[in-house]
PyMOL CGO cylinders between C-alpha atoms (Angstrom):
from pymol import cmd
from pymol.cgo import CYLINDER

trace = [
    CYLINDER, -10.40, 3.48, 17.24, -7.66, 2.44, 14.78, 0.3, 1, 1, 1, 1, 1, 1,
    CYLINDER, -7.66, 2.44, 14.78, -4.23, 1.50, 16.06, 0.3, 1, 1, 1, 1, 1, 1,
    CYLINDER, -4.23, 1.50, 16.06, -0.89, 0.48, 14.58, 0.3, 1, 1, 1, 1, 1, 1,
    CYLINDER, -0.89, 0.48, 14.58, 1.70, -1.33, 16.73, 0.3, 1, 1, 1, 1, 1, 1,
    CYLINDER, 1.70, -1.33, 16.73, 5.32, -1.78, 15.77, 0.3, 1, 1, 1, 1, 1, 1,
    CYLINDER, 5.32, -1.78, 15.77, 7.52, -4.13, 17.78, 0.3, 1, 1, 1, 1, 1, 1,
    CYLINDER, 7.52, -4.13, 17.78, 9.78, -6.95, 16.80, 0.3, 1, 1, 1, 1, 1, 1,
    CYLINDER, 9.78, -6.95, 16.80, 9.22, -9.01, 19.95, 0.3, 1, 1, 1, 1, 1, 1,
    CYLINDER, 9.22, -9.01, 19.95, 6.37, -11.58, 20.04, 0.3, 1, 1, 1, 1, 1, 1,
    CYLINDER, 6.37, -11.58, 20.04, 6.21, -11.25, 23.83, 0.3, 1, 1, 1, 1, 1, 1,
    CYLINDER, 6.21, -11.25, 23.83, 5.52, -7.54, 23.65, 0.3, 1, 1, 1, 1, 1, 1,
    CYLINDER, 5.52, -7.54, 23.65, 3.13, -7.88, 20.78, 0.3, 1, 1, 1, 1, 1, 1,
    CYLINDER, 3.13, -7.88, 20.78, 1.16, -10.42, 22.86, 0.3, 1, 1, 1, 1, 1, 1,
    CYLINDER, 1.16, -10.42, 22.86, 0.90, -8.01, 25.79, 0.3, 1, 1, 1, 1, 1, 1,
    CYLINDER, 0.90, -8.01, 25.79, -0.06, -5.19, 23.46, 0.3, 1, 1, 1, 1, 1, 1,
    CYLINDER, -0.06, -5.19, 23.46, -2.75, -7.39, 21.88, 0.3, 1, 1, 1, 1, 1, 1,
    CYLINDER, -2.75, -7.39, 21.88, -4.14, -8.47, 25.25, 0.3, 1, 1, 1, 1, 1, 1,
    CYLINDER, -4.14, -8.47, 25.25, -4.21, -4.93, 26.64, 0.3, 1, 1, 1, 1, 1, 1,
    CYLINDER, -4.21, -4.93, 26.64, -5.69, -3.41, 23.39, 0.3, 1, 1, 1, 1, 1, 1,
    CYLINDER, -5.69, -3.41, 23.39, -8.40, -6.09, 23.31, 0.3, 1, 1, 1, 1, 1, 1,
    CYLINDER, -8.40, -6.09, 23.31, -9.33, -5.96, 26.95, 0.3, 1, 1, 1, 1, 1, 1,
    CYLINDER, -9.33, -5.96, 26.95, -8.83, -2.29, 27.85, 0.3, 1, 1, 1, 1, 1, 1,
    CYLINDER, -8.83, -2.29, 27.85, -9.38, -0.46, 24.57, 0.3, 1, 1, 1, 1, 1, 1,
    CYLINDER, -9.38, -0.46, 24.57, -11.81, -2.83, 22.82, 0.3, 1, 1, 1, 1, 1, 1,
    CYLINDER, -11.81, -2.83, 22.82, -10.00, -2.32, 19.47, 0.3, 1, 1, 1, 1, 1, 1,
    CYLINDER, -10.00, -2.32, 19.47, -9.99, -5.94, 18.44, 0.3, 1, 1, 1, 1, 1, 1,
    CYLINDER, -9.99, -5.94, 18.44, -10.60, -5.69, 14.75, 0.3, 1, 1, 1, 1, 1, 1,
    CYLINDER, -10.60, -5.69, 14.75, -9.02, -2.30, 14.13, 0.3, 1, 1, 1, 1, 1, 1,
    CYLINDER, -9.02, -2.30, 14.13, -5.44, -2.89, 15.24, 0.3, 1, 1, 1, 1, 1, 1,
    CYLINDER, -5.44, -2.89, 15.24, -2.55, -3.69, 12.91, 0.3, 1, 1, 1, 1, 1, 1,
    CYLINDER, -2.55, -3.69, 12.91, 0.54, -5.30, 14.21, 0.3, 1, 1, 1, 1, 1, 1,
    CYLINDER, 0.54, -5.30, 14.21, 3.95, -4.98, 12.46, 0.3, 1, 1, 1, 1, 1, 1,
    CYLINDER, 3.95, -4.98, 12.46, 7.17, -6.69, 13.38, 0.3, 1, 1, 1, 1, 1, 1,
    CYLINDER, 7.17, -6.69, 13.38, 9.38, -4.76, 10.92, 0.3, 1, 1, 1, 1, 1, 1,
    CYLINDER, 9.38, -4.76, 10.92, 9.71, -1.16, 9.84, 0.3, 1, 1, 1, 1, 1, 1,
    CYLINDER, 9.71, -1.16, 9.84, 8.79, -2.14, 6.30, 0.3, 1, 1, 1, 1, 1, 1,
    CYLINDER, 8.79, -2.14, 6.30, 5.58, -3.81, 7.48, 0.3, 1, 1, 1, 1, 1, 1,
    CYLINDER, 5.58, -3.81, 7.48, 4.66, -0.68, 9.53, 0.3, 1, 1, 1, 1, 1, 1,
    CYLINDER, 4.66, -0.68, 9.53, 5.31, 1.53, 6.48, 0.3, 1, 1, 1, 1, 1, 1,
    CYLINDER, 5.31, 1.53, 6.48, 3.09, -0.67, 4.26, 0.3, 1, 1, 1, 1, 1, 1,
    CYLINDER, 3.09, -0.67, 4.26, 0.27, -0.35, 6.87, 0.3, 1, 1, 1, 1, 1, 1,
    CYLINDER, 0.27, -0.35, 6.87, 0.82, 3.54, 6.92, 0.3, 1, 1, 1, 1, 1, 1,
    CYLINDER, 0.82, 3.54, 6.92, 0.65, 3.65, 3.06, 0.3, 1, 1, 1, 1, 1, 1,
    CYLINDER, 0.65, 3.65, 3.06, -2.79, 1.89, 3.15, 0.3, 1, 1, 1, 1, 1, 1,
    CYLINDER, -2.79, 1.89, 3.15, -4.27, 3.57, 6.25, 0.3, 1, 1, 1, 1, 1, 1,
    CYLINDER, -4.27, 3.57, 6.25, -4.31, 7.35, 6.70, 0.3, 1, 1, 1, 1, 1, 1,
    CYLINDER, -4.31, 7.35, 6.70, -6.66, 7.25, 9.65, 0.3, 1, 1, 1, 1, 1, 1,
    CYLINDER, -6.66, 7.25, 9.65, -4.80, 5.69, 12.63, 0.3, 1, 1, 1, 1, 1, 1,
    CYLINDER, -4.80, 5.69, 12.63, -5.79, 7.21, 15.94, 0.3, 1, 1, 1, 1, 1, 1,
    CYLINDER, -5.79, 7.21, 15.94, -2.64, 5.87, 17.62, 0.3, 1, 1, 1, 1, 1, 1,
    CYLINDER, -2.64, 5.87, 17.62, 0.74, 4.58, 16.45, 0.3, 1, 1, 1, 1, 1, 1,
    CYLINDER, 0.74, 4.58, 16.45, 2.97, 2.81, 18.89, 0.3, 1, 1, 1, 1, 1, 1,
    CYLINDER, 2.97, 2.81, 18.89, 6.62, 2.68, 17.68, 0.3, 1, 1, 1, 1, 1, 1,
    CYLINDER, 6.62, 2.68, 17.68, 9.58, 0.69, 18.92, 0.3, 1, 1, 1, 1, 1, 1,
    CYLINDER, 9.58, 0.69, 18.92, 13.00, 1.91, 17.75, 0.3, 1, 1, 1, 1, 1, 1,
    CYLINDER, 13.00, 1.91, 17.75, 15.31, -1.24, 17.80, 0.3, 1, 1, 1, 1, 1, 1,
    CYLINDER, 15.31, -1.24, 17.80, 13.95, -4.00, 15.61, 0.3, 1, 1, 1, 1, 1, 1,
    CYLINDER, 13.95, -4.00, 15.61, 17.08, -6.19, 15.16, 0.3, 1, 1, 1, 1, 1, 1,
    CYLINDER, 17.08, -6.19, 15.16, 20.58, -5.89, 13.86, 0.3, 1, 1, 1, 1, 1, 1,
    CYLINDER, 20.58, -5.89, 13.86, 21.19, -4.31, 10.48, 0.3, 1, 1, 1, 1, 1, 1,
    CYLINDER, 21.19, -4.31, 10.48, 17.52, -3.79, 9.65, 0.3, 1, 1, 1, 1, 1, 1,
    CYLINDER, 17.52, -3.79, 9.65, 15.46, -0.65, 9.31, 0.3, 1, 1, 1, 1, 1, 1,
    CYLINDER, 15.46, -0.65, 9.31, 14.37, 0.75, 12.72, 0.3, 1, 1, 1, 1, 1, 1,
    CYLINDER, 14.37, 0.75, 12.72, 11.57, 2.78, 14.12, 0.3, 1, 1, 1, 1, 1, 1,
    CYLINDER, 11.57, 2.78, 14.12, 13.51, 5.81, 13.10, 0.3, 1, 1, 1, 1, 1, 1,
    CYLINDER, 13.51, 5.81, 13.10, 12.85, 4.84, 9.47, 0.3, 1, 1, 1, 1, 1, 1,
    CYLINDER, 12.85, 4.84, 9.47, 9.11, 4.73, 10.22, 0.3, 1, 1, 1, 1, 1, 1,
    CYLINDER, 9.11, 4.73, 10.22, 9.37, 8.21, 11.75, 0.3, 1, 1, 1, 1, 1, 1,
    CYLINDER, 9.37, 8.21, 11.75, 11.18, 9.47, 8.61, 0.3, 1, 1, 1, 1, 1, 1,
    CYLINDER, 11.18, 9.47, 8.61, 8.40, 7.96, 6.49, 0.3, 1, 1, 1, 1, 1, 1,
    CYLINDER, 8.40, 7.96, 6.49, 5.65, 9.63, 8.53, 0.3, 1, 1, 1, 1, 1, 1,
    CYLINDER, 5.65, 9.63, 8.53, 7.31, 13.05, 8.41, 0.3, 1, 1, 1, 1, 1, 1,
    CYLINDER, 7.31, 13.05, 8.41, 8.55, 12.91, 4.74, 0.3, 1, 1, 1, 1, 1, 1,
    CYLINDER, 8.55, 12.91, 4.74, 5.22, 11.64, 3.38, 0.3, 1, 1, 1, 1, 1, 1,
    CYLINDER, 5.22, 11.64, 3.38, 3.09, 14.11, 5.37, 0.3, 1, 1, 1, 1, 1, 1,
    CYLINDER, 3.09, 14.11, 5.37, 1.12, 11.43, 7.17, 0.3, 1, 1, 1, 1, 1, 1,
    CYLINDER, 1.12, 11.43, 7.17, -2.11, 13.16, 8.44, 0.3, 1, 1, 1, 1, 1, 1,
    CYLINDER, -2.11, 13.16, 8.44, -1.28, 14.69, 11.84, 0.3, 1, 1, 1, 1, 1, 1,
    CYLINDER, -1.28, 14.69, 11.84, -4.53, 16.17, 13.01, 0.3, 1, 1, 1, 1, 1, 1,
    CYLINDER, -4.53, 16.17, 13.01, -5.97, 13.17, 14.71, 0.3, 1, 1, 1, 1, 1, 1,
    CYLINDER, -5.97, 13.17, 14.71, -3.13, 10.77, 15.35, 0.3, 1, 1, 1, 1, 1, 1,
    CYLINDER, -3.13, 10.77, 15.35, -1.18, 10.32, 18.58, 0.3, 1, 1, 1, 1, 1, 1,
    CYLINDER, -1.18, 10.32, 18.58, 2.20, 8.65, 18.39, 0.3, 1, 1, 1, 1, 1, 1,
    CYLINDER, 2.20, 8.65, 18.39, 3.66, 6.75, 21.34, 0.3, 1, 1, 1, 1, 1, 1,
    CYLINDER, 3.66, 6.75, 21.34, 7.33, 5.74, 21.15, 0.3, 1, 1, 1, 1, 1, 1,
    CYLINDER, 7.33, 5.74, 21.15, 7.74, 2.83, 23.60, 0.3, 1, 1, 1, 1, 1, 1,
    CYLINDER, 7.74, 2.83, 23.60, 11.37, 1.91, 23.05, 0.3, 1, 1, 1, 1, 1, 1,
    CYLINDER, 11.37, 1.91, 23.05, 13.74, 1.24, 25.97, 0.3, 1, 1, 1, 1, 1, 1,
    CYLINDER, 13.74, 1.24, 25.97, 16.49, 2.92, 23.93, 0.3, 1, 1, 1, 1, 1, 1,
    CYLINDER, 16.49, 2.92, 23.93, 16.12, 6.17, 25.75, 0.3, 1, 1, 1, 1, 1, 1,
    CYLINDER, 16.12, 6.17, 25.75, 18.31, 8.50, 23.52, 0.3, 1, 1, 1, 1, 1, 1,
    CYLINDER, 18.31, 8.50, 23.52, 16.84, 7.14, 20.27, 0.3, 1, 1, 1, 1, 1, 1,
    CYLINDER, 16.84, 7.14, 20.27, 13.26, 7.20, 21.66, 0.3, 1, 1, 1, 1, 1, 1,
    CYLINDER, 13.26, 7.20, 21.66, 13.42, 10.71, 22.78, 0.3, 1, 1, 1, 1, 1, 1,
    CYLINDER, 13.42, 10.71, 22.78, 15.01, 11.68, 19.46, 0.3, 1, 1, 1, 1, 1, 1,
    CYLINDER, 15.01, 11.68, 19.46, 12.21, 10.01, 17.56, 0.3, 1, 1, 1, 1, 1, 1,
    CYLINDER, 12.21, 10.01, 17.56, 9.57, 12.03, 19.49, 0.3, 1, 1, 1, 1, 1, 1,
    CYLINDER, 9.57, 12.03, 19.49, 11.49, 15.29, 19.11, 0.3, 1, 1, 1, 1, 1, 1,
    CYLINDER, 11.49, 15.29, 19.11, 11.62, 14.84, 15.40, 0.3, 1, 1, 1, 1, 1, 1,
    CYLINDER, 11.62, 14.84, 15.40, 7.89, 14.12, 15.24, 0.3, 1, 1, 1, 1, 1, 1,
    CYLINDER, 7.89, 14.12, 15.24, 7.07, 17.03, 17.51, 0.3, 1, 1, 1, 1, 1, 1,
    CYLINDER, 7.07, 17.03, 17.51, 9.22, 19.37, 15.37, 0.3, 1, 1, 1, 1, 1, 1,
    CYLINDER, 9.22, 19.37, 15.37, 7.17, 18.26, 12.35, 0.3, 1, 1, 1, 1, 1, 1,
    CYLINDER, 7.17, 18.26, 12.35, 3.86, 19.10, 14.14, 0.3, 1, 1, 1, 1, 1, 1,
    CYLINDER, 3.86, 19.10, 14.14, 2.88, 15.66, 15.38, 0.3, 1, 1, 1, 1, 1, 1,
    CYLINDER, 2.88, 15.66, 15.38, 1.55, 14.77, 18.79, 0.3, 1, 1, 1, 1, 1, 1,
    CYLINDER, 1.55, 14.77, 18.79, 4.11, 12.37, 20.29, 0.3, 1, 1, 1, 1, 1, 1,
    CYLINDER, 4.11, 12.37, 20.29, 4.97, 11.04, 23.79, 0.3, 1, 1, 1, 1, 1, 1,
    CYLINDER, 4.97, 11.04, 23.79, 7.89, 8.97, 24.84, 0.3, 1, 1, 1, 1, 1, 1,
    CYLINDER, 7.89, 8.97, 24.84, 6.71, 6.24, 27.06, 0.3, 1, 1, 1, 1, 1, 1,
    CYLINDER, 6.71, 6.24, 27.06, 9.02, 3.19, 27.49, 0.3, 1, 1, 1, 1, 1, 1,
    CYLINDER, 9.02, 3.19, 27.49, 7.10, 0.11, 28.38, 0.3, 1, 1, 1, 1, 1, 1,
    CYLINDER, 7.10, 0.11, 28.38, 3.81, 1.47, 27.14, 0.3, 1, 1, 1, 1, 1, 1,
    CYLINDER, 3.81, 1.47, 27.14, 2.61, -2.08, 26.27, 0.3, 1, 1, 1, 1, 1, 1,
    CYLINDER, 2.61, -2.08, 26.27, 2.27, -2.75, 30.07, 0.3, 1, 1, 1, 1, 1, 1,
    CYLINDER, 2.27, -2.75, 30.07, 0.12, 0.15, 30.97, 0.3, 1, 1, 1, 1, 1, 1,
    CYLINDER, 0.12, 0.15, 30.97, -2.51, 0.68, 28.22, 0.3, 1, 1, 1, 1, 1, 1,
    CYLINDER, -2.51, 0.68, 28.22, -5.99, 1.55, 29.31, 0.3, 1, 1, 1, 1, 1, 1,
]
cmd.load_cgo(trace, "trace")
């Protein structure tokens, strides 16, 4: 299983890491990004993620999770085997991100707080 996690908060990334390691046993196959640019770089190099976890708000005046969604859609990231989970607490933006992905044919769920309930 190969996973990409995007979140700017160290506390959430720590919880993601603990849950992924303990519950999903994906220790060496998970990439963690704190910025949209980092996430996009991982996506450019890896066309085989099973799951992509996206946060929306990554700080003030910086690219957001919406920019990652645009990259995924505009660059035809392979959609057959990837599940995308938007875990942002920004409800309108999180739902919009999933709607855009679904309209482009991706499997997406909006699940705020997903880092707490993996497994």
